[in-house]
N, C-alpha and C positions, 0 to 999 in steps of 0.2 A: 414433440416438435411444434405443436400448435402454439405453445407459449412464445416461441421465437417469431412466429408469423404474426401473432395478434398485435404486438405493439407497432409493427412496421407496415407491411403490405395490406393486411386486412383492415387495420385502422385507417390507413390512407384511402382505401376503397370506401369505407364508411364516410370519411370526410368528403370525398368526391360526391357521394350520393347525397349527403346533406346539402352541399353547395348547389347541386342540380335542383333539388327540391325548393331551396330558398332563393333560386334565381341569382346566385352570386357567381355568374359565369366568369367574371374577371379573375377569380381565384383558381380556376380550373387548371390553367397552364402551370402554375407553380406546384400544385398538388400532383399533376401528371408527371412532371419532372422528378419529384420526390418518389413517386411510385415506381417510375422506371429505374431510379437508382436503387431502391429497396429490392426490386426484383432482379437486378443485375448482380447482386451479391450472392456468392455461392452459399447455398443452404441445402441441407438434407431435410426434406419435408416428408412426413408420413402421409398416408392416404387421406386421413381426416383433415389435415391441414390443406392438402390440395383440393379436397372437396369444398372446404370452406371458402378458399380463394376463388374457386370456379363459381360457386353460388353467388358470391358478392360481385364478381365481375359480370356475370350474366344479368344480375339485377341492375347494375349500373348501365349495361348496354341497353336494356329495355327502357330504362328511365331516359337515357339519352335519345333514343328513338322517339319517345313521346315528346320530349322537349323540342326536337327538330320538327316534328309534325305541328306542334303548337306555334312555333315561330313561323313556319311556312303559312299556316292558316292566317296568322295575324298579318303577314305581309300581303296575302291575297286580299284581305279585308281592306287594308290601307289602299291598295291599288284600285279596288272597287270604288272606294270613297272618292279617290282622285278622279276616276273615270266619269263619275257623275257630272263633274263640271264640264266634261266634253260633250255631253248630250245624252240622249236616250240609249239605254242598253236593253237589248232583247235577247231572248233565249229560244232555242228550237224545242221540238217536241221531246227530245231526250234530256233536256235541261242543260245543254251546252250553250255557252255564250256565243252570240252571233255578232258579226261586225255590223255596225249601223249602215243601213241602206239610205243613201241620199236621194231624195225625190226632188224634182224641180218644184219650186214653190210657185203656185199660180198667183198671178197678179190680180188684185181686185181693182175694180174701177171706182 
């Protein structure tokens, strides 16, 4: 039964993985719909086919988690760069960001 699975669902999972790695996120929606359609078709799958499908889906889930972390980190960096224009940024002893404390500016004579 693996031959029935390979050209459809498993192949689509491989395509999704490749799109994630190559940062072609705009193509994921169409591939996801195609995968949903392939999996909705009644099939009798043996244990090997199910194991293959599970392994590829787990790999894609781990890759998607890594992509999400990378995007969040990039967004944090962009926010940090933007905040530099607002003034000095300080951190506490544990490395957490602190809100800037405004001190009264002494006037010079």
